[in-house]
NUGU-591711 format. One record per residue (C-alpha): residue number from 1; residue in three letters; x, y, z. Coordinates in steps of 0.001 Angstrom, whole numbers, plus 500000, padded with zeros to 6 digits. Layout:
<pos->NUM; code->ALA; east->X; north->Y; up->Z>
...
This chain:
<pos->1; code->UNK; east->228255; north->899704; up->137712>
<pos->2; code->UNK; east->225792; north->898113; up->140434>
<pos->3; code->UNK; east->224692; north->895657; up->137606>
<pos->4; code->UNK; east->228222; north->894650; up->136742>
<pos->5; code->UNK; east->229100; north->894031; up->140360>
<pos->6; code->UNK; east->225707; north->892069; up->140908>
<pos->7; code->UNK; east->226867; north->890018; up->137744>
<pos->8; code->UNK; east->230249; north->889310; up->139082>
<pos->9; code->UNK; east->228874; north->888224; up->142693>
<pos->10; code->UNK; east->226383; north->886020; up->140947>
<pos->11; code->UNK; east->228898; north->884387; up->138567>
<pos->12; code->UNK; east->231255; north->883801; up->141471>
<pos->13; code->UNK; east->228529; north->881969; up->143276>
<pos->14; code->UNK; east->228561; north->884648; up->146065>
<pos->15; code->UNK; east->224854; north->885309; up->145330>
<pos->16; code->UNK; east->223620; north->882075; up->144350>
<pos->17; code->UNK; east->219814; north->882696; up->144617>
<pos->18; code->UNK; east->219811; north->885839; up->142621>
<pos->19; code->UNK; east->219435; north->885610; up->139016>
<pos->20; code->UNK; east->219897; north->888022; up->135874>
<pos->21; code->UNK; east->217265; north->887544; up->133393>
<pos->22; code->UNK; east->218297; north->888029; up->129609>
<pos->23; code->UNK; east->215440; north->889718; up->127534>
<pos->24; code->UNK; east->215955; north->890078; up->123827>
<pos->25; code->UNK; east->214015; north->892818; up->121943>
<pos->26; code->UNK; east->212124; north->890163; up->120008>
<pos->27; code->UNK; east->211041; north->887942; up->122800>
<pos->28; code->UNK; east->208575; north->888562; up->125674>
<pos->29; code->UNK; east->210101; north->889262; up->129076>
<pos->30; code->UNK; east->210692; north->886210; up->131245>
<pos->31; code->UNK; east->209095; north->886255; up->134703>
<pos->32; code->UNK; east->210626; north->885169; up->137673>
<pos->33; code->UNK; east->210372; north->881704; up->139347>
<pos->34; code->UNK; east->207411; north->881244; up->141913>
<pos->35; code->UNK; east->208689; north->882772; up->145261>
<pos->36; code->UNK; east->210778; north->885270; up->143699>
<pos->37; code->UNK; east->210332; north->888932; up->143341>
<pos->38; code->UNK; east->211136; north->890949; up->140109>
<pos->39; code->UNK; east->213301; north->893933; up->140838>
<pos->40; code->UNK; east->212243; north->897279; up->139290>
<pos->41; code->UNK; east->215258; north->896994; up->137163>
<pos->42; code->UNK; east->213082; north->894482; up->135297>
<pos->43; code->UNK; east->216118; north->892156; up->134977>
<pos->44; code->UNK; east->216929; north->890859; up->138326>
<pos->45; code->UNK; east->214900; north->888277; up->140642>
<pos->46; code->UNK; east->215683; north->887609; up->144388>
<pos->47; code->UNK; east->213993; north->885330; up->146648>
<pos->48; code->UNK; east->210634; north->886704; up->148213>
<pos->49; code->UNK; east->212217; north->885757; up->151715>
<pos->50; code->UNK; east->214660; north->888646; up->150866>
<pos->51; code->UNK; east->211940; north->891327; up->150847>
<pos->52; code->UNK; east->212202; north->893865; up->153529>
<pos->53; code->UNK; east->214784; north->892207; up->155369>
<pos->54; code->UNK; east->217116; north->895401; up->155903>
<pos->55; code->UNK; east->219563; north->894246; up->153218>
<pos->56; code->UNK; east->219020; north->895510; up->149907>
<pos->57; code->UNK; east->219573; north->892646; up->147262>
<pos->58; code->UNK; east->218295; north->894269; up->144047>
<pos->59; code->UNK; east->220618; north->896497; up->142119>
<pos->60; code->UNK; east->218012; north->899382; up->142684>
<pos->61; code->UNK; east->217428; north->898308; up->146415>
<pos->62; code->UNK; east->213580; north->897873; up->145103>
<pos->63; code->UNK; east->213144; north->895042; up->147451>
<pos->64; code->UNK; east->213421; north->897165; up->150441>
<pos->65; code->UNK; east->211036; north->899838; up->149093>
<pos->66; code->UNK; east->208192; north->898073; up->150217>
<pos->67; code->UNK; east->208952; north->898456; up->154059>
<pos->68; code->UNK; east->206217; north->900369; up->155898>
């Protein structure tokens, strides 16, 4: 459900800096662009400036898991 919501928000333009990667079974996983963080779901990249900002941007909230 959360991935569907992320996809809807991304496609609507409400999350213009987040992107969902498509990884085929026969191709290597694409990496995020420089300055981006790969969420622990291994499909979503978010800006590194969004890490530990108190607002979860990854569907699995892994961008906030690094907070110490």
